[in-house]
N, C-alpha and C positions, 0 to 999 in steps of 0.2 A: 468462591473464586475458581476452585478446581472444576466445578460443574460447568461454569461458563467457558473455561479454557477447553475442556473436553468437547463441549458442544460446538465450539468454534472450529476445532480441528476436525471433528466428524463432518460438519457441514462442508468444510473446505475439501476434504478428501472425497466426499460424495460428489462434489461439484467439479472434480478434476483439477483441483489446485494443488500443486506440488510444493510451492514456495510462497511465503508471505513476509512482508515487512510490517512490523507492529510496534507502534509507539504507545506506551502507557506506563502506569505505575507497576511495580512488582514484576519487572521483566524476568527476574530469576525464576519465578514460578512458571511463567509462560514458557521460558526456554526448557525447563525441566519437563513440563508436560509434553512439549513438542518432541523432545528427544525420546521420551518413553514411547511415544506413538510412532516414531520413525519418520516424523514429518519435518520438513525444513522450514525453520523460522529464523528470520533475522530480527534481532532485538538487542536492546542494550539500555544504558542509563538514560533516563529522561529528566530534562531540566525544565521546570516551571517555577517561577518565583511567585507563588500564590500562598495566601494564608491557610494554615492547617492542611498541608499536603497529606493525602491519604497514607503515605508510608511513614509519616511522622518525622521526616528528615528535613530540617530547614535548609534553605538555599545555601547558607554559609558552609554547610557540611558536605554539599553535594559534589563539589569538584574533587575533593580528596577521596570520597567514596567511589566516584566514577572512575578515577584513575586506578584505584586498587582493583576495581571490578574488571576493567579492561586488561590489566596485567595478569589477572588470575585465571582468566577463561581462555580456553583454546576453541576458536570457532569451529563449528561442525563442518563436515565436508560440504562444499558448495555455498558456504556462507562467508561473511566477513564481519569484522567489528562494526558496530553502529553506535553513533551518539545522536540523541534526539534533543534538539533545542526547540521547544514547543512553538514559539512564534515571537514576532517583534512586539506583540502587545502583552505578553506575559514575561518578557525578559527585556532588560534595558540594553543599550548599546555596549556598555562595558562587559556585561554578562555574555552577550552574543559573541563578542570578540574572544573572551576567555574560553568559551565552549568550543568555538571554531579551532582555537589553538590546541585544545585537548584532543579533538577529533583528528587533527592532522598529525599530531605527535604519535598517535597510535595507528595511523593509516586507516582510520575509520571512515565510513560513509557518514555524512552529516545530513540529517533529515529534519525539515522544518515545515510548518504550515505557513503559507504566505498568500496574500491577496485572494482569500477565499470568497470574499464578498465586498460590496461597496462600503458597508459599515465598518469592517475591519480596516480598510484602506483609509477611511476618514479618521478613525480613532488613532491610527499610527501617525498620520499626517498632523493631527492636532497635538500629539505628544512630542513628536520629534521633528516636525517641520518638513517631513518628506514622506513619500509613499513607501510601503514595505519593501518592494524590490529595489527601489533606489537606495533605501537605507542599508539593506543587506549588501548591495554592491559597494557602497561607500566604506563599509566596514571590512571588506575583503572576505565576506562569508560565502559568496557565490564561487562556483568553480566546478570542475569535472567530478569532484567527489561530494557534491551537494545535490540533494534531491528535494524539490519543493512539492508539497502536497497542494493540490487544487489549482493555484495560479489562474483564477477565473478573471479577476478584474485587472487586466494588463493594458498598458498603452503600447503603441507601436515601438516606442523607444525602449520600453522594458522587455518586449519580445526580443529586440535586437541585443539587449544586454544579456539575456539568458543564452542566446546563441553565441555571443562573443566569449562568454565565460565558460561555456560548456556545461552549464547547469541543466539538470534534467527536471522533468515535471511528472508527477503522478496524477493523472486525470481521473476524477471520481464523478462521472456524470450523473449517476443515480442519486448520490448524496447531494450534489449541487442542485439538482432539480427539486428534491424533496424539501430542502432547507431554503429554497427560494434564493439561492446564491446567484443564479444566472447560468449562462452557458460559456464554458471556457473557450478561448479563441484557438482551438486545436488546429484547424486548417492553417491559420497564420503561423502558429508555432512550428508545425511540420514544414511549411514552406521556408521558414527561416533556418531550418536545420536543427531545431531543438529536439532532443530525445524525449519522447512522450511515452510513458508506460501507463498501465491501467490499474485502477484500484477500486475498492468498494467503499472506503472509509469504514469506520467501525459500525457494528450492527446497530448501535444506538442512533446513528445518523442515517442509516440507509435501510434498517430492518433486516438486512440480509447480507451474507458474504458471497453472493452469487456472482462470480466473475463472468460467467457466460452471459448473464443478464446485463452486466456492464459492457460487455462486447457489443451486444445488440443495441444498447442505448447509444454507445459511442458511434456505431455505424448508422444510426438513425437521426439523432438529435441535431447533428451539424448540417444535415440536409434541409433543416427547417428554413434556412436562409434562401432557399430556392435553387441550390446547386445539388442535383442528385448524385454527383460524383464526389462530393465532399466526404472525406474519411470513408473510403470504400470498404467493402467486406474484408479484403485481404489486409488492408492497413489496420483495421480494427482487431483482427485476429493477431496480427503481428504485435500490436500494442500490448496484448495480453501475454505474449510469449517472448520472443527475442528482444523486443524493445523494452519490455519490463526488465529483462535480465540486463540489458545495456544500461538502463537507468540505475540499476544497483551496482554497476561496475563488475558484473559477473557473466557477461555474455560469452566469455571464453569457456565457461563451464556449464552454463544453463541456457534454456530458451529455445533450443532446437535439437533435433535428432542428428547428431554428428559423432563420428568416431573421436574418442578422446574426451567427450563431455560426460557429465554425470548421467547416470542411467535413469532418467525420468521418462515416464511413458503414461499417457492417458488413452484409454480405449473407449470409444463410444459405440453403442449398439445402434447401427444405422437401419436396422430392419423395423422401421416404424413409419406409420403413414405420414406424419408431419415432416419426415426427413426424405421423402420420396416424391418425385424422382430426383436424382442427384445430378444436376447438370454441371454444377460448379461447387467444389468442396468448400471454398472460402465462403460463398453465400450460404451454404448449408449450415456451416458453423456459426456464422455471424448472425443470421436472421432466423434460424429455425431451431438450433440445438438448445437443450435445456440441461440442467444438472441431472434430471431423471434419466437422461440418455447415457450418462457416464456409467460404464460397466466395470472397468478396472482402472486402478490408479497405482502407479509404481513410483517410488521415490528412492533415488540412489540405489536402484536394483532390488529394493525391498518391496514386496507386494503389500500395500496397505488396504486395498480393496480388490476383491476378486468376485466377479459375478454379482456385483452390488452388495456383497457382504463385507463388512469391515473386519479386517484381520487383526488389527493391533489395538483396537478400542472396544470396550464393552459398552456398546451403544445404549442398550436398555438401562444399564446402571447410570450412564451419563445423563440420560433424559430424566430418570427418576430424581437424581440429585439436583438437576436444574429446576424441575417442578417444585422440589422442596425449597430451594433457594428463592423461588419466585413467590412463595407464601410469606417471606420475611416482610413484616410490616414497614420496614424502611425502604423497600423497593417501591418505586413509583412508576406510573405509566408515562410514556412520552408520546409526542405527536405522531 
């Protein structure tokens, strides 16, 4: 686990990512690893009512454990408390209502998966008689402190609901394409005024935590409908920066270089053939830049990478540990 966390942080820092939101088991370990590396991670208790949860904690014990966890921890600078309710297909309506109340009691961001694909929508509709976003709205789960991952399979009415409630969306275009989920209706979401940030999903779903790659995909895939202006270069870059900060409810602290905000900075080496000539910086970033172009990464004023050398992580040791972990016979390959 430690090896995977270290590798994820190393890849993110090398790719110019200063902040991430991460849902999964053992959030305490993830938070400790991030803090040790000086990297900003938003994480917290995760709720899934599934048999044999990896952390061994049954659902009946999770609410009390999560409340104690939220009370005991002081969020790192530039972060906020987060509660993760996995989805409407791993949690029932009463559980979703309980988790939402817990999140709001602690002023936490509530993060869920919703409408990732047509199969999920059909499953939720069969179980509960309504589509995921409709169900979440009826339960009072949606709102300005709620962030939905994916939101691919949406109706016009559901887009209007997200706009009305102030619910944000984390768009993960690479994962959506790899898993055959479809293409999220991002142009329509943006036209409706929905805040749309950008994500990669987990490496198990997308094989990479390359946010610049997600920027490029977001700036390209929505043009497939025939409109070359759909999700332009500037919009795609903003989705990875200030709009992602807004989706987290942290745009007053993160997402842009402004006086009074946290001191995050990413420097790219532009002296490369594929980045020249530079007629437009937005296009250069969205369509041409890669993680290999990132030279320096600074988080909250601390230099995590300088001249492509990681300062707060022993990268060779992390990679050795990851290779050792990959030889575990319980580890299986994915598509």
